[in-house]
N, C-alpha and C positions, 0 to 999 in steps of 0.2 A: 421258419428260422428267425430268431429274434435279432433285431438290429443292435449292433454294438453301440452302447451309449457313448456320446461325445464327452471328452474331457473338458472340464470347466468349473465354473463356480457361479454363485448367485450374488447379485448386487441389487439391493433394494427390491428384491422379489423378481428380478429379471436374470435369466441365465445368460452367462457370458462364456462362449466357447473359447478354449485356448487357441491362440493364434489368429483370432479374428481381429478385425480392425479396432473394435471396441476394447478387446483385451490389450492390445498394444497401446491404445490411447490411455487406458487406465494405468497400465504399468509405467508408461512414460510420465504421466501426471504424478504418480507416487514417487518416482525418482526425481521429479523436479526438472525433467527435460521436455515436458510436453510442448512448451511454447517453441523451443528451437526445432523439435521434430515437426511440429505443425508448419512452421515457416519453411522448413526444407521440402515438406510434402507439397506445400502450396507452390513454391518455386518450381519444383519438378513438374507439377500439373500444368502450370503456365507454359513451361517450355515444350511440353508435349502438345498442348493445344496450338501453340505457334508453329510447331513442326507440322501439325495437321493442316494448318492454313497454308503453309509452304507447298503442301502436296497439291493444292488446287492449281498451282502454276507449273507443276512438273510435266516435262514432256511426256507424251503418251507412250513412247517406246520404253522410256525409263520406268514409268508407272507400271507398265505391264510386266517388266522384268522383276519387280518387287513381289509379284504374286500375293497381293494383299487379299484379305477376306472379301467376299461378296458384300458383306455388311458394311465394311469401311468404304469400299468402292461406291456403293449405292449412296452412302452418306455424303461422300465428296461430290458425286454427280448432283445430288439434291442441293447442296450448298452453292454449286455454280448456277443453278437455276434461280435460286432465291435473290431477290433484289431489295426486299424490305430490310431495313437495318436491324430491327428487333428480331425478325425471323432469322436473319443471317447469323446474329449473335447467338441465338439459342441453338442453331444448327451447329455452329462451331464448338459450342460447349459439348454437344452430344458427340461430335467427332473427337474432342479431347478425351471424352469418357472412353471411347473405343480405343483410342491411342494408348491409354494407360494399361490396357490389357495385353498389349503387344509384348512379345519376347524381346529381350535386350538385343539379340542378334537381328531382329527385324528393324528395331530402331536404328541400329548401326548401319544397316543396309539402306535405310531411307536417308540418313545423313550422307552416306557415300554417293547416293544418286543425286542428292542436291548439289554436292560438291562437284560432281561430273558435269552437271548442267551449267554450273557457274563458270568452271574453268576448263571443261573439256576433258575427255578421257586421255590416258597416256598415249594411246594410239592416234587420237586426233592431234594432240600436241606434236607428236613425231611427224605426222604427215604435213603439218604446217611448216615445221622446220626444214624438212627435206624439200618441199616445194619451193621454199625461199632459196635454199642452196642451189637447186637445179636452175632456178630462174636466173640467178646471177651468173652461173656458169655458162648457160645457153646465150646470154647477152654478151658475155666477155670472150668466149672461146668458140671459134667456128667449128672445131672438131667435136664439141660437146653434143651437138645434135645427133650425130650418128650413134654416139654412145647411148643417148636417151632412147632412140628408136630401137636399138638392140634390146634395151631393158624393157621397154614398153611398146611392143610392135603394134598394139591396137590403137595407137595414137593416130589421128588424122594428120599425115605429114604435110599436106598443103596448108592446113589450118595453123599448125604450130610454126611453120616457116613464115607465114604471113604475119603472125603475131610478133615473132622475134624481129623481123625486118621493121615492123611499125614501132615496136617498143624502142628499138635502137635509134630510129629517126627522132622519135619523141624526146628521148634522153639527150641526144645531140642538140636538138633545138632549144631544150630547156637550158642546157649548159651554155649555149651561145647567147641566149637572151639575158642571162644573169651571171656573167663572169665573176669569179671570186677575186677579191683583192689579194695582192701578194701577202702570204703569211696568214691569211684569214681562213677560218674553216669554211668549207663549202656550205651554201645555203641548203636547207632541207628541200629535197626534191619532191615536187608534187606528182603523184603517181598518175600516169596517163591511163586511158581506158585500155590500151593494148597491154600495158604493164600489168594491170589488174586481171585482165582476161587470160593472160599467160599464166599467171599464178593459179587462177581457178582451173584451167585446163590441167596443169601439172598436178594439182592436188587431187583432182577427180581421178586421174590416172593412178596416182600413188595409192589412194584410199581403195581403189577397186582392185588392187594387185595383191596377191598372196605373198609375193616376194618383195623384199625391200630393195629400192634402187641403189645404184652405186654411190650416191652421195652419203657420206657417213655423218651421223648425227652427233658431232663431237662438240659443237659450240653450244653456248647457253641458249635455251629455248626462249625465243623472243616472239612477241605477238606481231602478226603482219597487219599493220595499221591500215594498209591500203587494200587488203584483200576483201 
């Protein structure tokens, strides 16, 4: 069976297939738009190579979730091993070449994974907020502990009671050591070890639970600077 001939044309004795890179280049040049097209292509190529460089530092769990090709994963692994500057530069160019062949959906997934690594997933942000809210309630309300233990029965009750007692003592000691002047805003509180460990315990319990605790996430999401 004869092969169907490709559509195209000849330029200076060379066959140019329709839709090929050379075809697009020649048509763009004919229209006077080649310079701008080449600039856009260069910009896109550089952005994809930079995204490939970012993949080198992506967490292993996020990288596995992307289900990238073995070819790209092997190229990334090789780039991590290379210490020579010129060798690293050439390897990153190779990675950029592979990146240019990815689907738009794959590129979008990589950007989403990078964003999650930088700022955390929505679930992680929610767990931070809930842990903050529970910690303040447990330190301020004696009855909050019983509610917490009902919601999270797997919590070590002796450990959480000890952390609450110590965090309260530390807060009282800090307040007594630096009394605020009348009308002045209270000085920033330096988080004690018990205060931080209480947060870590609460967040671990919340993150490991399939049900959300009773503290509603209605306030603005704030980073826990002492966690």
